[in-house]
NUBARO-195186 format. One line per field, with one value per atom (N, C-alpha, C): x, y, z; residue in one letter; chain; residue number from 1; atom name. Coordinates in nm, 2 decimals, m for minus. Layout:
N
xx: [X,...]
yy: [Y,...]
zz: [Z,...]
resn: [a,...]
chain: [A,...]
resi: [NUM,...]
name: [CA,...]
! end
This chain:
181
xx: [0.08,0.00,0.09,0.19,0.28,0.35,0.39,0.46,0.37,0.24,0.15,0.13,0.13,0.12,0.24,0.36,0.48,0.49,0.45,0.45,0.35,0.23,0.13,0.18,0.24,0.29,0.40,0.49,0.60,0.54,0.44,0.38,0.30,0.23,0.15,0.24,0.35,0.44,0.49,0.51,0.56,0.45,0.32,0.21,0.14,0.13,0.06,0.14,0.25,0.34,0.28,0.18,0.12,0.05,m0.03,m0.10,0.00,0.10,0.20,0.28,0.32,0.39,0.31,0.18,0.09,0.09,0.08,0.08,0.21,0.33,0.45,0.46,0.42,0.42,0.33,0.22,0.13,0.20,0.26,0.33,0.46,0.54,0.67,0.69,0.59,0.61,0.67,0.61,0.66,0.80,0.84,0.98,1.08,1.04,1.13,1.15,1.05,1.06,1.15,1.12,1.20,1.35,1.38,1.52,1.59,1.52,1.57,1.59,1.49,1.50,1.61,1.63,1.74,1.88,1.90,2.02,2.04,1.94,1.95,1.89,1.92,1.87,1.89,1.79,1.80,1.77,1.75,1.73,1.60,1.49,1.36,1.33,1.35,1.32,1.41,1.53,1.62,1.58,1.53,1.48,1.36,1.27,1.15,1.19,1.29,1.34,1.41,1.48,1.54,1.44,1.33,1.22,1.15,1.13,1.07,1.17,1.30,1.40,1.39,1.37,1.36,1.25,1.13,1.02,1.04,1.10,1.13,1.23,1.33,1.42,1.36,1.27,1.19,1.11,1.04,0.96,1.04,1.16,1.24,1.30,1.32,1.38,1.27,1.15,1.03,1.06,1.12,1.14,1.24,1.32,1.42,1.38,1.26,1.22,1.22,1.27,1.27,1.12,1.09,0.96,0.96,0.85,0.84,0.90,0.95,1.00,1.12,1.19,1.32,1.28,1.15,1.11,1.14,1.11,1.13,1.27,1.36,1.50,1.55,1.50,1.53,1.49,1.37,1.32,1.40,1.43,1.51,1.65,1.71,1.85,1.84,1.73,1.72,1.70,1.62,1.60,1.73,1.81,1.94,2.03,2.03,2.12,2.09,1.96,1.92,1.95,1.92,1.95,2.10,2.18,2.33,2.38,2.33,2.37,2.34,2.23,2.19,2.28,2.31,2.39,2.53,2.59,2.72,2.72,2.61,2.60,2.60,2.52,2.51,2.64,2.71,2.84,2.94,2.94,3.03,3.01,2.88,2.85,2.87,2.92,2.95,2.84,2.73,2.62,2.66,2.63,2.68,2.57,2.61,2.52,2.57,2.48,2.52,2.63,2.73,2.84,2.79,2.80,2.76,2.83,2.94,3.01,2.95,2.86,2.78,2.88,2.98,3.06,3.13,3.18,3.24,3.14,3.02,2.91,2.86,2.85,2.80,2.89,3.03,3.12,3.11,3.09,3.08,2.95,2.84,2.71,2.72,2.78,2.80,2.88,2.99,3.07,2.99,2.90,2.82,2.71,2.66,2.54,2.54,2.65,2.66,2.67,2.73,2.75,2.62,2.53,2.40,2.32,2.36,2.29,2.31,2.42,2.46,2.39,2.35,2.29,2.39,2.51,2.62,2.63,2.64,2.66,2.53,2.42,2.29,2.30,2.34,2.36,2.46,2.57,2.67,2.61,2.54,2.48,2.38,2.29,2.19,2.25,2.37,2.44,2.50,2.51,2.56,2.47,2.52,2.44,2.33,2.21,2.10,2.14,2.10,2.04,2.13,2.26,2.36,2.33,2.28,2.25,2.14,2.04,1.93,1.98,2.06,2.12,2.19,2.27,2.35,2.27,2.16,2.07,2.00,1.95,1.88,1.97,2.10,2.19,2.23,2.27,2.33,2.24,2.13,2.03,1.92,1.87,1.77,1.81,1.94,2.01,1.95,1.91,1.85,1.97,1.94,2.04,2.07,2.20,2.23,2.15,2.12,2.04,1.90,1.84,1.70,1.71,1.82,1.84,1.86,1.94,1.97,1.84,1.76,1.63,1.54,1.53,1.45,1.49,1.62,1.67,1.70,1.68,1.70,1.85,1.93,2.08,2.13,2.25,2.31,2.36,2.36,2.41,2.55,2.64,2.78,2.78,2.69,2.69,2.65,2.56,2.52,2.63,2.70,2.82,2.93,2.95,3.05,3.01,2.88,2.83,2.85,2.82,2.84,2.98,3.07,3.21,3.26,3.22,3.27,3.21,3.08,3.02,3.09,3.12,3.19,3.33,3.40,3.53,3.51,3.41,3.39,3.35,3.26,3.22,3.33,3.41,3.52,3.62,3.65,3.73,3.67,3.54,3.48,3.48,3.46,3.46,3.60,3.70,3.84,3.87,3.83,3.85,3.78,3.66,3.59,3.66,3.71,3.78,3.91,3.98,4.11,4.10,3.98,3.96,3.97]
yy: [m0.12,0.00,0.13,0.13,0.25,0.27,0.16,0.17,0.25,0.22,0.29,0.44,0.46,0.60,0.68,0.62,0.69,0.72,0.62,0.63,0.75,0.74,0.84,0.98,0.99,1.12,1.18,1.09,1.14,1.19,1.11,1.15,1.28,1.29,1.41,1.53,1.52,1.63,1.68,1.59,1.62,1.68,1.64,1.69,1.80,1.81,1.92,1.95,2.03,2.05,2.10,2.18,2.23,2.11,2.03,1.92,1.81,1.79,1.69,1.72,1.85,1.89,1.87,1.90,1.87,1.72,1.64,1.49,1.44,1.49,1.46,1.50,1.61,1.66,1.57,1.53,1.44,1.30,1.25,1.12,1.13,1.23,1.24,1.35,1.43,1.54,1.50,1.39,1.34,1.30,1.20,1.16,1.27,1.36,1.47,1.56,1.59,1.68,1.60,1.48,1.40,1.40,1.38,1.38,1.51,1.62,1.75,1.79,1.75,1.78,1.70,1.58,1.50,1.56,1.61,1.66,1.80,1.88,2.02,2.03,1.93,1.92,2.05,2.10,2.22,2.35,2.33,2.45,2.42,2.43,2.39,2.48,2.61,2.69,2.65,2.62,2.58,2.44,2.35,2.22,2.24,2.33,2.36,2.42,2.51,2.56,2.45,2.36,2.26,2.17,2.14,2.06,2.13,2.26,2.34,2.34,2.35,2.35,2.21,2.11,1.97,1.97,2.02,2.01,2.11,2.22,2.31,2.24,2.18,2.11,2.00,1.92,1.82,1.87,1.99,2.05,2.10,2.16,2.21,2.10,1.98,1.87,1.76,1.81,1.72,1.63,1.68,1.61,1.49,1.49,1.39,1.30,1.31,1.22,1.08,0.98,0.84,0.79,0.70,0.63,0.52,0.49,0.38,0.39,0.27,0.26,0.34,0.38,0.46,0.60,0.64,0.78,0.80,0.70,0.72,0.75,0.67,0.69,0.83,0.87,1.00,1.11,1.10,1.21,1.21,1.09,1.09,1.15,1.11,1.17,1.32,1.37,1.51,1.58,1.52,1.58,1.59,1.48,1.47,1.58,1.59,1.68,1.83,1.86,2.00,2.03,1.93,1.95,1.96,1.88,1.89,2.02,2.06,2.19,2.30,2.30,2.41,2.39,2.27,2.24,2.30,2.28,2.33,2.48,2.54,2.69,2.75,2.68,2.74,2.72,2.61,2.60,2.69,2.72,2.83,2.96,2.99,3.12,3.12,3.00,3.00,2.95,2.90,2.85,2.71,2.70,2.58,2.47,2.35,2.23,2.15,2.07,1.99,1.89,1.87,1.78,1.64,1.56,1.42,1.33,1.37,1.30,1.31,1.41,1.43,1.46,1.54,1.59,1.47,1.37,1.25,1.17,1.16,1.08,1.15,1.28,1.36,1.34,1.35,1.33,1.19,1.09,0.95,0.94,1.00,0.99,1.06,1.17,1.23,1.15,1.09,1.00,0.88,0.83,0.71,0.74,0.87,0.90,0.86,0.90,0.87,0.72,0.65,0.51,0.43,0.48,0.41,0.38,0.44,0.41,0.27,0.21,0.08,m0.03,m0.13,m0.25,m0.32,m0.32,m0.40,m0.34,m0.21,m0.15,m0.18,m0.17,m0.20,m0.34,m0.43,m0.57,m0.59,m0.52,m0.53,m0.48,m0.37,m0.32,m0.42,m0.47,m0.56,m0.70,m0.73,m0.86,m0.85,m0.73,m0.72,m0.80,m0.86,m0.94,m0.85,m0.91,m0.83,m0.80,m0.68,m0.57,m0.47,m0.51,m0.41,m0.33,m0.40,m0.34,m0.24,m0.27,m0.18,m0.06,m0.09,0.02,0.12,0.06,0.14,0.23,0.17,0.25,0.36,0.32,0.42,0.54,0.52,0.62,0.71,0.64,0.71,0.75,0.68,0.72,0.81,0.77,0.85,0.94,0.94,1.04,1.03,0.92,0.91,0.92,0.97,0.97,0.83,0.81,0.68,0.65,0.75,0.73,0.67,0.72,0.68,0.53,0.51,0.37,0.27,0.31,0.22,0.19,0.29,0.27,0.18,0.20,0.11,m0.03,m0.06,m0.20,m0.25,m0.17,m0.21,m0.23,m0.15,m0.17,m0.04,m0.06,0.06,0.15,0.28,0.37,0.34,0.31,0.28,0.15,0.06,m0.06,m0.02,0.07,0.11,0.18,0.27,0.34,0.25,0.14,0.04,m0.04,m0.07,m0.15,m0.06,0.07,0.16,0.17,0.19,0.20,0.07,m0.05,m0.17,m0.19,m0.15,m0.16,m0.06,0.06,0.15,0.09,0.04,m0.02,m0.14,m0.22,m0.34,m0.30,m0.20,m0.15,m0.08,m0.01,0.06,m0.05,m0.15,m0.26,m0.33,m0.35,m0.42,m0.33,m0.20,m0.10,m0.09,m0.08,m0.08,m0.20,m0.32,m0.44,m0.44,m0.39,m0.38,m0.28,m0.17,m0.07,m0.13,m0.21,m0.26,m0.37,m0.43,m0.55,m0.51]
zz: [0.00,0.00,0.00,0.09,0.09,m0.04,m0.10,m0.23,m0.33,m0.33,m0.42,m0.38,m0.25,m0.20,m0.24,m0.23,m0.27,m0.41,m0.49,m0.64,m0.68,m0.62,m0.65,m0.60,m0.49,m0.44,m0.53,m0.58,m0.67,m0.80,m0.85,m0.98,m0.96,m0.85,m0.82,m0.81,m0.74,m0.73,m0.87,m0.96,m1.09,m1.17,m1.16,m1.24,m1.18,m1.05,m0.98,m0.85,m0.87,m0.76,m0.63,m0.63,m0.50,m0.43,m0.50,m0.44,m0.40,m0.49,m0.46,m0.34,m0.32,m0.20,m0.07,m0.08,0.03,0.07,m0.04,m0.01,0.05,0.00,0.05,0.20,0.23,0.37,0.46,0.40,0.47,0.50,0.40,0.41,0.50,0.48,0.54,0.64,0.67,0.76,0.90,0.96,1.09,1.08,0.99,0.99,0.96,0.87,0.83,0.95,1.02,1.14,1.25,1.27,1.37,1.34,1.21,1.17,1.19,1.15,1.17,1.31,1.40,1.54,1.60,1.56,1.62,1.59,1.47,1.43,1.49,1.50,1.55,1.69,1.77,1.91,1.99,2.05,2.13,2.05,1.92,1.83,1.74,1.81,1.75,1.63,1.63,1.51,1.39,1.42,1.31,1.26,1.34,1.30,1.21,1.25,1.17,1.03,1.03,0.90,0.82,0.88,0.80,0.74,0.82,0.76,0.65,0.66,0.55,0.43,0.45,0.35,0.27,0.35,0.29,0.18,0.22,0.13,0.01,0.03,m0.08,m0.17,m0.12,m0.21,m0.29,m0.22,m0.29,m0.40,m0.37,m0.47,m0.59,m0.56,m0.67,m0.76,m0.69,m0.77,m0.80,m0.82,m0.85,m0.97,m1.07,m1.19,m1.17,m1.07,m1.05,m0.93,m0.88,m0.77,m0.82,m0.74,m0.78,m0.76,m0.84,m0.83,m0.73,m0.67,m0.59,m0.45,m0.40,m0.27,m0.24,m0.34,m0.32,m0.27,m0.28,m0.25,m0.10,m0.01,0.13,0.16,0.11,0.13,0.08,m0.04,m0.09,0.00,0.05,0.14,0.27,0.32,0.45,0.42,0.31,0.28,0.26,0.20,0.18,0.31,0.40,0.53,0.61,0.61,0.68,0.62,0.49,0.42,0.46,0.46,0.49,0.64,0.73,0.87,0.89,0.83,0.85,0.79,0.68,0.62,0.72,0.78,0.88,1.01,1.05,1.16,1.14,1.02,0.99,0.98,0.93,0.92,1.06,1.14,1.28,1.36,1.34,1.41,1.36,1.23,1.17,1.24,1.27,1.33,1.48,1.54,1.68,1.77,1.71,1.79,1.85,1.98,2.05,2.05,2.04,2.06,2.17,2.23,2.35,2.31,2.40,2.37,2.39,2.29,2.31,2.21,2.16,2.06,1.92,1.90,1.78,1.66,1.68,1.57,1.50,1.58,1.52,1.45,1.51,1.45,1.33,1.33,1.22,1.10,1.12,1.01,0.95,1.04,0.99,0.91,0.96,0.90,0.76,0.74,0.61,0.52,0.57,0.49,0.44,0.53,0.50,0.40,0.41,0.34,0.19,0.12,m0.02,m0.05,0.05,0.03,0.05,0.13,0.16,0.03,m0.08,m0.20,m0.25,m0.21,m0.27,m0.19,m0.26,m0.20,m0.12,m0.16,m0.09,0.05,0.06,0.20,0.28,0.23,0.30,0.35,0.26,0.30,0.41,0.41,0.51,0.65,0.64,0.77,0.82,0.74,0.78,0.82,0.78,0.81,0.95,1.01,1.14,1.24,1.34,1.43,1.50,1.51,1.57,1.72,1.77,1.70,1.65,1.63,1.59,1.46,1.36,1.23,1.25,1.33,1.35,1.43,1.53,1.61,1.52,1.44,1.34,1.26,1.20,1.11,1.19,1.32,1.40,1.43,1.45,1.49,1.37,1.26,1.15,1.04,1.02,0.92,0.98,1.10,1.16,1.27,1.29,1.39,1.53,1.57,1.71,1.81,1.92,2.03,2.08,2.12,2.17,2.30,2.38,2.50,2.46,2.36,2.32,2.26,2.18,2.13,2.24,2.34,2.45,2.53,2.55,2.62,2.54,2.40,2.32,2.33,2.33,2.34,2.48,2.58,2.72,2.74,2.68,2.70,2.77,2.83,2.88,2.77,2.79,2.68,2.64,2.73,2.70,2.61,2.62,2.54,2.39,2.38,2.25,2.18,2.25,2.19,2.15,2.23,2.20,2.08,2.07,1.95,1.82,1.84,1.72,1.68,1.78,1.75,1.68,1.73,1.66,1.52,1.51,1.38,1.28,1.32,1.23,1.19,1.28,1.25,1.16,1.18,1.10,0.95,0.94,0.81,0.74,0.81,0.74,0.68,0.76,0.71,0.59,0.60,0.48,0.36,0.38,0.27,0.21,0.29,0.25,0.17,0.21,0.14,0.00,0.00,m0.13,m0.23,m0.17,m0.26,m0.31,m0.23,m0.28,m0.37,m0.39,m0.48,m0.62]
resn: [m,m,m,l,l,l,h,h,h,d,d,d,d,d,d,y,y,y,t,t,t,a,a,a,a,a,a,a,a,a,a,a,a,l,l,l,l,l,l,q,q,q,n,n,n,d,d,d,p,p,p,q,q,q,e,e,e,g,g,g,l,l,l,r,r,r,r,r,r,l,l,l,m,m,m,e,e,e,l,l,l,f,f,f,g,g,g,g,g,g,p,p,p,v,v,v,h,h,h,a,a,a,i,i,i,c,c,c,t,t,t,a,a,a,i,i,i,l,l,l,r,r,r,g,g,g,h,h,h,a,a,a,e,e,e,d,d,d,a,a,a,d,d,d,e,e,e,a,a,a,a,a,a,a,a,a,d,d,d,t,t,t,f,f,f,v,v,v,r,r,r,l,l,l,w,w,w,r,r,r,n,n,n,a,a,a,s,s,s,s,s,s,l,l,l,p,p,p,a,a,a,g,g,g,t,t,t,a,a,a,l,l,l,r,r,r,g,g,g,y,y,y,v,v,v,v,v,v,r,r,r,t,t,t,a,a,a,r,r,r,s,s,s,c,c,c,a,a,a,i,i,i,d,d,d,r,r,r,y,y,y,r,r,r,a,a,a,l,l,l,t,t,t,r,r,r,r,r,r,g,g,g,v,v,v,l,l,l,f,f,f,p,p,p,l,l,l,d,d,d,g,g,g,r,r,r,e,e,e,e,e,e,d,d,d,m,m,m,d,d,d,f,f,f,a,a,a,v,v,v,e,e,e,l,l,l,e,e,e,s,s,s,l,l,l,l,l,l,e,e,e,t,t,t,r,r,r,e,e,e,l,l,l,a,a,a,g,g,g,m,m,m,i,i,i,l,l,l,a,a,a,l,l,l,p,p,p,p,p,p,p,p,p,d,d,d,g,g,g,e,e,e,i,i,i,f,f,f,l,l,l,r,r,r,r,r,r,y,y,y,l,l,l,y,y,y,c,c,c,e,e,e,e,e,e,t,t,t,r,r,r,a,a,a,i,i,i,a,a,a,e,e,e,h,h,h,y,y,y,g,g,g,l,l,l,p,p,p,d,d,d,a,a,a,t,t,t,v,v,v,r,r,r,t,t,t,k,k,k,l,l,l,a,a,a,r,r,r,a,a,a,r,r,r,k,k,k,k,k,k,l,l,l,r,r,r,a,a,a,l,l,l,l,l,l,e,e,e,k,k,k,e,e,e,v,v,v,s,s,s,l,l,l]
chain: [A,A,A,A,A,A,A,A,A,A,A,A,A,A,A,A,A,A,A,A,A,A,A,A,A,A,A,A,A,A,A,A,A,A,A,A,A,A,A,A,A,A,A,A,A,A,A,A,A,A,A,A,A,A,A,A,A,A,A,A,A,A,A,A,A,A,A,A,A,A,A,A,A,A,A,A,A,A,A,A,A,A,A,A,A,A,A,A,A,A,A,A,A,A,A,A,A,A,A,A,A,A,A,A,A,A,A,A,A,A,A,A,A,A,A,A,A,A,A,A,A,A,A,A,A,A,A,A,A,A,A,A,A,A,A,A,A,A,A,A,A,A,A,A,A,A,A,A,A,A,A,A,A,A,A,A,A,A,A,A,A,A,A,A,A,A,A,A,A,A,A,A,A,A,A,A,A,A,A,A,A,A,A,A,A,A,A,A,A,A,A,A,A,A,A,A,A,A,A,A,A,A,A,A,A,A,A,A,A,A,A,A,A,A,A,A,A,A,A,A,A,A,A,A,A,A,A,A,A,A,A,A,A,A,A,A,A,A,A,A,A,A,A,A,A,A,A,A,A,A,A,A,A,A,A,A,A,A,A,A,A,A,A,A,A,A,A,A,A,A,A,A,A,A,A,A,A,A,A,A,A,A,A,A,A,A,A,A,A,A,A,A,A,A,A,A,A,A,A,A,A,A,A,A,A,A,A,A,A,A,A,A,A,A,A,A,A,A,A,A,A,A,A,A,A,A,A,A,A,A,A,A,A,A,A,A,A,A,A,A,A,A,A,A,A,A,A,A,A,A,A,A,A,A,A,A,A,A,A,A,A,A,A,A,A,A,A,A,A,A,A,A,A,A,A,A,A,A,A,A,A,A,A,A,A,A,A,A,A,A,A,A,A,A,A,A,A,A,A,A,A,A,A,A,A,A,A,A,A,A,A,A,A,A,A,A,A,A,A,A,A,A,A,A,A,A,A,A,A,A,A,A,A,A,A,A,A,A,A,A,A,A,A,A,A,A,A,A,A,A,A,A,A,A,A,A,A,A,A,A,A,A,A,A,A,A,A,A,A,A,A,A,A,A,A,A,A,A,A,A,A,A,A,A,A,A,A,A,A,A,A,A,A,A,A,A,A,A,A,A,A,A,A,A,A,A,A,A,A,A,A,A,A,A,A,A,A,A,A,A,A,A,A,A,A,A,A,A,A,A,A,A,A,A,A,A,A,A,A,A,A,A,A]
resi: [1,1,1,2,2,2,3,3,3,4,4,4,5,5,5,6,6,6,7,7,7,8,8,8,9,9,9,10,10,10,11,11,11,12,12,12,13,13,13,14,14,14,15,15,15,16,16,16,17,17,17,18,18,18,19,19,19,20,20,20,21,21,21,22,22,22,23,23,23,24,24,24,25,25,25,26,26,26,27,27,27,28,28,28,29,29,29,30,30,30,31,31,31,32,32,32,33,33,33,34,34,34,35,35,35,36,36,36,37,37,37,38,38,38,39,39,39,40,40,40,41,41,41,42,42,42,43,43,43,44,44,44,45,45,45,46,46,46,47,47,47,48,48,48,49,49,49,50,50,50,51,51,51,52,52,52,53,53,53,54,54,54,55,55,55,56,56,56,57,57,57,58,58,58,59,59,59,60,60,60,61,61,61,62,62,62,63,63,63,64,64,64,65,65,65,66,66,66,67,67,67,68,68,68,69,69,69,70,70,70,71,71,71,72,72,72,73,73,73,74,74,74,75,75,75,76,76,76,77,77,77,78,78,78,79,79,79,80,80,80,81,81,81,82,82,82,83,83,83,84,84,84,85,85,85,86,86,86,87,87,87,88,88,88,89,89,89,90,90,90,91,91,91,92,92,92,93,93,93,94,94,94,95,95,95,96,96,96,97,97,97,98,98,98,99,99,99,100,100,100,101,101,101,102,102,102,103,103,103,104,104,104,105,105,105,106,106,106,107,107,107,108,108,108,109,109,109,110,110,110,111,111,111,112,112,112,113,113,113,114,114,114,115,115,115,116,116,116,117,117,117,118,118,118,119,119,119,120,120,120,121,121,121,122,122,122,123,123,123,124,124,124,125,125,125,126,126,126,127,127,127,128,128,128,129,129,129,130,130,130,131,131,131,132,132,132,133,133,133,134,134,134,135,135,135,136,136,136,137,137,137,138,138,138,139,139,139,140,140,140,141,141,141,142,142,142,143,143,143,144,144,144,145,145,145,146,146,146,147,147,147,148,148,148,149,149,149,150,150,150,151,151,151,152,152,152,153,153,153,154,154,154,155,155,155,156,156,156,157,157,157,158,158,158,159,159,159,160,160,160,161,161,161,162,162,162,163,163,163,164,164,164,165,165,165,166,166,166,167,167,167,168,168,168,169,169,169,170,170,170,171,171,171,172,172,172,173,173,173,174,174,174,175,175,175,176,176,176,177,177,177,178,178,178,179,179,179,180,180,180,181,181,181]
name: [N,CA,C,N,CA,C,N,CA,C,N,CA,C,N,CA,C,N,CA,C,N,CA,C,N,CA,C,N,CA,C,N,CA,C,N,CA,C,N,CA,C,N,CA,C,N,CA,C,N,CA,C,N,CA,C,N,CA,C,N,CA,C,N,CA,C,N,CA,C,N,CA,C,N,CA,C,N,CA,C,N,CA,C,N,CA,C,N,CA,C,N,CA,C,N,CA,C,N,CA,C,N,CA,C,N,CA,C,N,CA,C,N,CA,C,N,CA,C,N,CA,C,N,CA,C,N,CA,C,N,CA,C,N,CA,C,N,CA,C,N,CA,C,N,CA,C,N,CA,C,N,CA,C,N,CA,C,N,CA,C,N,CA,C,N,CA,C,N,CA,C,N,CA,C,N,CA,C,N,CA,C,N,CA,C,N,CA,C,N,CA,C,N,CA,C,N,CA,C,N,CA,C,N,CA,C,N,CA,C,N,CA,C,N,CA,C,N,CA,C,N,CA,C,N,CA,C,N,CA,C,N,CA,C,N,CA,C,N,CA,C,N,CA,C,N,CA,C,N,CA,C,N,CA,C,N,CA,C,N,CA,C,N,CA,C,N,CA,C,N,CA,C,N,CA,C,N,CA,C,N,CA,C,N,CA,C,N,CA,C,N,CA,C,N,CA,C,N,CA,C,N,CA,C,N,CA,C,N,CA,C,N,CA,C,N,CA,C,N,CA,C,N,CA,C,N,CA,C,N,CA,C,N,CA,C,N,CA,C,N,CA,C,N,CA,C,N,CA,C,N,CA,C,N,CA,C,N,CA,C,N,CA,C,N,CA,C,N,CA,C,N,CA,C,N,CA,C,N,CA,C,N,CA,C,N,CA,C,N,CA,C,N,CA,C,N,CA,C,N,CA,C,N,CA,C,N,CA,C,N,CA,C,N,CA,C,N,CA,C,N,CA,C,N,CA,C,N,CA,C,N,CA,C,N,CA,C,N,CA,C,N,CA,C,N,CA,C,N,CA,C,N,CA,C,N,CA,C,N,CA,C,N,CA,C,N,CA,C,N,CA,C,N,CA,C,N,CA,C,N,CA,C,N,CA,C,N,CA,C,N,CA,C,N,CA,C,N,CA,C,N,CA,C,N,CA,C,N,CA,C,N,CA,C,N,CA,C,N,CA,C,N,CA,C,N,CA,C,N,CA,C,N,CA,C,N,CA,C,N,CA,C,N,CA,C,N,CA,C,N,CA,C,N,CA,C,N,CA,C,N,CA,C,N,CA,C,N,CA,C,N,CA,C,N,CA,C,N,CA,C,N,CA,C,N,CA,C,N,CA,C,N,CA,C,N,CA,C,N,CA,C,N,CA,C,N,CA,C,N,CA,C,N,CA,C,N,CA,C,N,CA,C,N,CA,C,N,CA,C,N,CA,C]
! end
């Protein structure tokens, strides 16, 4: 059912941009806002602006929207990109964010973003032992706080951070191996 909704929303955006944008906001407003809020924690107005920027960018790029199930990933990546752009602009202006290891994670997330397009990398992430693959995606794709992830899985926060560090190391090694082949 969702596949049909996504396909219809992408087509509607291309044929009737105003109505298509309304439909995209209906389908993805919640997830887009959650991603922007997670990245711009403590800066609600900037998170709202990043969410708005996401939909403006989607509207401007309506002709290149992917059809079908790829639409969700495209919207998520666009939201992350808009929020990260705003995060970087704010930090350049000297705006402070809570210290939580975010900068290192943010750099890794940006590095990973372009690679997430490949099925091989998605397969590597999902091949991590449960729940490590899910934890990895929740942190780096959906930008959830480690504290929230730990609570969801009933694990100590330190355990989640350790699992993420090990997963990053393992994925880097696998990616380096792929590149050298």
